[in-house]
N, C-alpha and C positions, 0 to 999 in steps of 0.2 A: 352281797356281802354285808355283814353286820356293820352298822355305823355307830361307833362309840360316842361320837360327838352329839348324836341325837338323843342319848340317854338323859334322864332327868337327874339333876343335882339336888341334894337335900340339905346343903349347908346354909341356905338362905343368904347368899352374898351376891348382890347385884354388882357386876363388874362394870366400872365406868368406861374403861377403854381397853380394848383387846384387838390386836391386829398384827401387821407386819411392818418392818422398817428396813431401811437400807436396800430396798429393791431397786436395782439399776435398770433403767428403762429409757429408750430414746424418745424424745418428744419433738414436735414441730412447733416452734414458737413464732407467732406473727410479730413482725417488726414494724416500727413506725413508718418506714419507707415502702411499705406494702410487700416487701420480700419476706422470706421465711428463714429461720435459723434452726438447724437441727442440733439439739443439745443432748448430752447424756445426763439424765436426772436421777436423783435418788429419791424414791418414793417412801413416804410413811403414811399408812392408812390404818384407821381403827374405827370400831363401832362399839356401841354399848351392848352388853350381854345380860339378859334377865337372869334372875337367880335360879330358875328351874332349868336353864340350858347348861349342859355340861361343858360344851365348847362351841366355838364358832368354826366356820368352814374356811380355813386359810386359803385354799385353792381358789375360792371364788373372788377373793381380792385380786389375785393375779390375772384371772380370766377377764375381769372388767377392765383392769388397767391395760392389758394387752390389746383389748379392743379400742380403747381410747387413744392409744399412742399414734394412731394414724390420722387424728384430727388436728387441725391447726388451732392452737390454743391462744387465747387472749388473756388467760388467767381466770376471769369470771366464768369461762366456759366449763370449768371443772365441776360446776354445780350438777350438771347432768350425770357426770361420771359418779359423783358421790351419791346422788339420789338412787342410781341403779345399784350401787354397792349396798346401801341401806336396805333397799327393797329385797335384794337377793339374799340378804342375811337376816331379814326379819328383825331389824334393829330399830330403835327409836331415835338414835343420834349417831353421828359419825364425823370423822375428820379426815382430810386428805391433804398432804403437803408434797409438793415437788420442789426439790432443792437442786439448783444447777448453776453452772457458770455461763453468764451471758456476755457475749463479745460485742464490742463497739469499735469500729475503726475510728481512731482518734488522731487528729492532726497536732503536731508540735506547734507551740504558740508563735514562733517566728519563721522558721524555715518551712513549716507546713508539711513536714514529712509525716506520712500516715503509717500507723502500726496498730495491731489489734490490742485492745485493753479489755481485761476480763473483770467481771463484777459478780460476786456471789449473790444469787437471787433466789427468791422463793415465791411460789404460788401456793396459797393455802385456802382451803374451803372448810367451813364448819356448818353442819346442820344440827339443830337441837330444837325440839318442839315444833318442827315444821319451819323454823326460821333459818334462812341462809345468810352466812356472813363470809365475805371474801377478804383476804388479807394479802397485800402485795409487799414483799420485803426485798431489800437490797443492802449490801454492805459496800460503802464507797471509801476507797483509800484517798487520803488528802495529806497536805502538809500544813502544820501549824508552827508558828514562831512565837516564842514567849515574850509578851510585852514587858514583863519585869526584867528579864535578861537584857532586852534592848535598852531599857531605861537606865540601868545601873552600870552598863558596860561602856568603856571608852571606844571599844572596837568590837563590832559583831554582836551576835545574839544566838542563843542555841535554838535550834528547831528540831522537829521530829516528824516522823510519819504517823498519821493517826487514821483510825477507822471510824466512820460514822455509819451506824446501823439504823435503818429506818424501816418501820412497818406501818402501812397505812391501810385503812378500810374505807370503802365507799359503796354506794348502791350498785347493784348488778347491772342496772341500765346505763351506768356511766363507765368511763374507762380512763385510766392514767397509764401512759406509756412508760416503760422502764427508762427510756432515753430521757424523758422529761423529768422524771423523779431524780435521776442521777445528776442532771444539770442543776436542778434546784439545790441539791445537797452540796455539790462542788462549789457553787457560788458563795457558800457560807464559810469556806475555809480560808486560811491565809493564802493558799495557792493550791491549784489542782496538781495531781500527779499524772505524769505522762509516761507511756511505754517507751518512747524514743525521743532523745534530746541531743541536738548538736550543740556546739559551744555557744552559739547565739541564743539558743533556747534555754540553756542552763543559766546564762546571764540573766535572762528575762525572769525565770521562775525564782531565782535567788533574790533578785531585787524586788519582785512583787511580794514575796513572803515578808521580806524585811520592812516593806512599806505598809504591810497589812497584818501586824501582830495580833494574835488571838490566843486566849486561854481556852481550855476545853469548855469552860462556862460560856465564853463568848460564842463559840461555834454552836453549842447546843441551843443557846437562846436565839441565835439567828435562824437556825433550822426550825425551831418551834414557831417563831413569828411567821416565817414563810408558809408553814403548814396551816397555821391558824387562818391565814388569808386565802388559802387555796379554796376555790369555789366547789370542788368536788369532794375533797377529803372530809370524812366525818369523824374518824378516830385515828390517832397516830401514837406511835411509840418511837422514841429516839434515844440512842445511846452513842456516846462519843468516848473513845479511848485513845489517848496519846501515849505512844511508847517513848518515854522520856529518854533523851540522849545523854543527860547528865545524872540520871538516877537509875537505880536498879528496880524501879517500879513504874507503873503507869499512872497517868492522871485520867480521871474518869468522871463522866456526868451522865445523868439519865432523866428522862421525862416521859410521862404518858398522859394523854389528854383525850377527852371526848368533847365534841362541839355540841 
């Protein structure tokens, strides 16, 4: 049958990125404790398209991704998947991102009750000019308590739930576990967020946040300092958004750095 995509295009426009997104696919993620977790990921994959190609072959993306779903992924392993996609589509560059919910069994701070906690996570690989770059991302919910509110109030202080979004990049010969990155981020907040709290736990987190007040600027700076000290991380991007309990807007801070 005639393949329209293989026809030449005469408009002289190189397309930087073309591909598919929101493809749902099961993945096997390796955990720090040597077990595996099966997640439902949403894939976004794209390649470059030279000006004389009318179109790319969308089905080839799905073919390669379907093959790779049976492998145990550590994140950096997506390099091989992306290399095959680029080769099959005769492209010069490409990107692949898996976005998924990662679950960790988390203990409440006092009663030690265990419940699953979910974290929005991403594995992303990029190849351009033969150079590969891997990016690990996670969004961590935390609690912040306003230092100003505590200082000026005779009783109490307002607090809020915040989200710290972190993306890090490191050499493919190295590895950072999601569990460790999440712990690093949680330690920079006024207090962690837990999926299950009894009364003794609620007392603990309330008092911990009150004794550890932080603006979004404080949280951001603490995460930045921790990542600057990290022996493996080469580049990072941090965003902190606090959903204010006494305002109809969020407090927000952002930083991006390369070592």
